[in-house]
C-alpha positions as CSV (number, residue, x, y, z in Angstrom):
1,M,-69.0,3.0,10.5
2,A,-68.6,1.0,14.0
3,R,-66.8,2.5,16.8
4,A,-64.1,-0.8,16.6
5,A,-63.9,-0.4,12.8
6,L,-62.2,3.4,13.2
7,S,-58.9,3.7,13.0
8,P,-56.2,6.4,11.4
9,D,-57.0,5.0,8.0
10,A,-60.0,5.1,8.2
11,V,-60.6,8.4,9.6
12,V,-59.0,9.8,6.7
13,D,-61.1,7.9,4.1
14,L,-63.9,9.5,5.7
15,A,-62.0,13.4,5.9
16,L,-61.5,12.8,2.3
17,R,-65.1,11.5,1.2
18,I,-66.0,14.8,2.9
19,V,-63.0,17.4,1.3
20,D,-64.6,14.8,-2.2
21,E,-67.9,16.1,-1.5
22,E,-67.5,19.5,-0.1
23,G,-64.4,20.8,-0.2
24,P,-61.0,21.4,2.2
25,D,-63.3,24.0,4.2
26,A,-65.3,21.5,5.1
27,L,-63.2,19.3,7.0
28,T,-63.6,19.2,10.6
29,L,-63.3,17.1,13.5
30,S,-66.9,17.0,14.3
31,A,-67.7,16.1,10.1
32,V,-65.5,13.6,10.4
33,A,-67.3,12.4,13.7
34,G,-70.3,12.7,12.1
35,R,-70.1,10.2,9.3
36,A,-68.5,7.8,11.9
37,G,-71.1,7.9,13.7
38,V,-69.2,8.8,17.0
39,A,-69.0,11.6,19.3
40,T,-65.7,14.1,18.1
41,P,-63.4,13.3,21.4
42,S,-63.7,9.5,20.2
43,L,-61.3,10.9,16.9
44,Y,-58.3,11.5,19.6
45,K,-57.7,7.7,19.6
46,H,-56.8,8.0,15.9
47,V,-56.3,12.0,15.4
48,R,-54.9,14.5,18.1
49,N,-56.2,17.0,16.2
50,L,-57.3,18.9,13.2
51,A,-54.1,19.7,12.0
52,E,-52.5,16.1,12.1
53,L,-55.6,15.4,10.2
54,R,-55.2,17.9,7.5
55,V,-51.4,16.9,7.4
56,L,-52.7,13.0,6.8
57,V,-55.5,13.9,4.2
58,S,-52.7,15.4,2.3
59,G,-50.0,12.7,3.2
60,R,-52.7,10.8,1.3
61,V,-53.3,12.6,-1.5
62,L,-49.3,13.3,-2.3
63,G,-49.0,9.4,-2.6
64,E,-52.0,8.9,-5.2
65,L,-50.0,11.9,-6.7
66,T,-46.9,10.4,-7.0
67,E,-48.9,6.5,-7.5
68,V,-50.0,8.8,-11.0
69,A,-46.6,10.2,-11.7
70,S,-44.6,6.5,-11.4
71,E,-47.6,5.2,-13.4
72,A,-47.0,7.7,-16.1
73,V,-43.9,7.8,-16.7
74,L,-43.4,3.9,-16.4
75,G,-41.2,3.2,-19.4
76,R,-41.0,6.0,-20.9
77,S,-37.8,8.5,-20.9
78,G,-36.7,12.1,-22.8
79,D,-40.4,13.9,-23.9
80,E,-42.3,11.2,-23.9
81,A,-41.8,10.6,-19.7
82,L,-42.0,14.6,-19.3
83,R,-45.7,14.9,-21.2
84,A,-47.1,12.0,-20.0
85,L,-45.9,13.6,-16.3
86,M,-47.5,16.7,-17.2
87,A,-50.6,15.0,-18.4
88,G,-51.3,12.3,-15.6
89,W,-50.6,15.3,-13.2
90,R,-53.8,17.2,-14.7
91,S,-55.7,14.6,-14.7
92,Y,-55.4,13.6,-11.7
93,A,-56.0,17.2,-10.5
94,A,-59.0,17.1,-13.1
95,R,-60.8,13.9,-11.2
96,H,-59.6,15.5,-7.8
97,P,-60.0,19.0,-7.7
98,R,-60.9,19.3,-4.2
99,R,-58.7,16.7,-2.9
100,Y,-56.0,18.6,-4.9
101,S,-56.7,21.4,-2.9
102,A,-56.2,19.9,0.0
103,L,-52.5,19.2,-0.6
104,I,-50.2,20.8,1.7
105,Q,-47.6,22.2,-0.7
106,A,-44.9,23.3,2.4
107,P,-42.8,20.3,3.0
108,R,-43.6,18.4,6.1
109,P,-41.6,15.8,8.2
110,E,-44.7,13.5,8.2
111,T,-45.3,13.3,4.2
112,A,-41.6,13.5,3.9
113,E,-41.3,10.2,2.0
114,A,-44.0,11.0,-0.5
115,G,-42.9,14.1,-1.4
116,D,-39.1,12.4,-2.1
117,R,-40.7,9.7,-4.0
118,L,-42.6,12.5,-6.1
119,I,-39.4,14.7,-6.5
120,G,-37.3,11.1,-7.7
121,I,-39.7,10.4,-10.4
122,I,-39.9,13.8,-11.5
123,L,-35.9,14.0,-11.7
124,A,-36.1,10.5,-13.2
125,A,-38.5,11.6,-16.1
126,L,-36.1,14.7,-16.2
127,R,-32.9,12.8,-16.6
128,A,-33.1,12.6,-20.7
129,Y,-32.1,16.1,-20.7
130,G,-29.2,15.7,-18.8
131,L,-29.8,18.1,-15.8
132,E,-28.2,17.6,-13.1
133,G,-27.0,18.8,-9.6
134,S,-28.8,22.6,-9.0
135,A,-30.2,22.7,-12.4
136,A,-32.2,19.5,-12.3
137,I,-33.5,21.0,-8.8
138,H,-34.1,24.0,-10.7
139,A,-35.9,22.1,-13.2
140,V,-37.8,20.0,-11.0
141,R,-39.3,23.6,-9.1
142,C,-40.4,25.1,-12.8
143,L,-42.0,21.8,-13.9
144,R,-44.0,21.6,-10.6
145,A,-44.4,25.7,-11.0
146,A,-46.2,24.9,-14.6
147,M,-48.1,21.6,-13.7
148,H,-49.5,22.3,-10.1
149,G,-50.6,26.1,-11.6
150,F,-52.2,24.9,-14.5
151,A,-53.9,22.5,-12.0
152,V,-55.1,25.1,-9.3
153,L,-56.2,27.5,-12.0
154,E,-58.1,24.6,-13.8
155,A,-59.9,23.7,-10.6
156,A,-60.6,26.9,-9.8
157,G,-62.3,28.1,-13.2
158,A,-60.1,30.4,-13.3
159,F,-59.7,30.2,-17.2
160,Q,-63.1,31.8,-18.8
161,L,-61.7,32.7,-22.0
162,A,-63.6,30.7,-25.2
163,E,-60.5,28.7,-26.3
164,D,-60.2,25.1,-25.4
165,L,-58.1,24.1,-22.5
166,D,-56.9,21.1,-23.3
167,E,-55.5,23.0,-26.3
168,S,-53.8,25.2,-23.2
169,H,-52.5,22.8,-21.4
170,A,-51.0,21.1,-24.8
171,L,-49.3,24.6,-25.9
172,L,-48.2,24.7,-21.9
173,T,-46.7,21.1,-22.7
174,H,-44.8,22.1,-25.5
175,M,-43.2,24.8,-24.0
176,V,-41.8,23.0,-21.2
177,V,-40.6,20.3,-23.8
178,S,-39.3,22.7,-25.9
179,G,-37.6,24.6,-23.0
180,F,-35.6,21.6,-21.4
181,R,-34.3,20.7,-24.9
182,R,-32.7,24.1,-24.6
183,A,-32.0,24.6,-20.6
184,P,-29.3,26.5,-20.2
185,E,-26.5,25.4,-18.4
186,A,-26.6,25.7,-14.7
């Protein structure tokens, strides 16, 4: 990559390739510079430091996950939207396990817009269940915990028993959907 072609987006693209191929721990400024064919100090024109690059990578991943969630629930409501959201989330994490693990879970100002959009999509998927106010926030937290927990455990190879993972995910989805149909009033 020519030096003139470097930009913050191009640096993030290179960083994501490293993450996809080697995992988040392999992401260093020198690794990105090596991919770009430049000296490490040349990256400082585009990112302040490795911490900022990790936030930019996380923001890109969050944006991708938000797009998947949006497409999953588009034109759906209720149980159908919830099932599609859970399937889409799992599918993204399975297709991009290392990228998904680079996602910074704590809210950051730099990723607030994408995070707010994702939460809005999840809230929209839950709207059919009549949840409002704090009950809706609790529901979002529970749903994210179920989706994220399954995705992280599956990506890590933590499910070692012989039973089919698709069946386990279908059961989790059924339990979550059934639970929202009977969610207690907050």
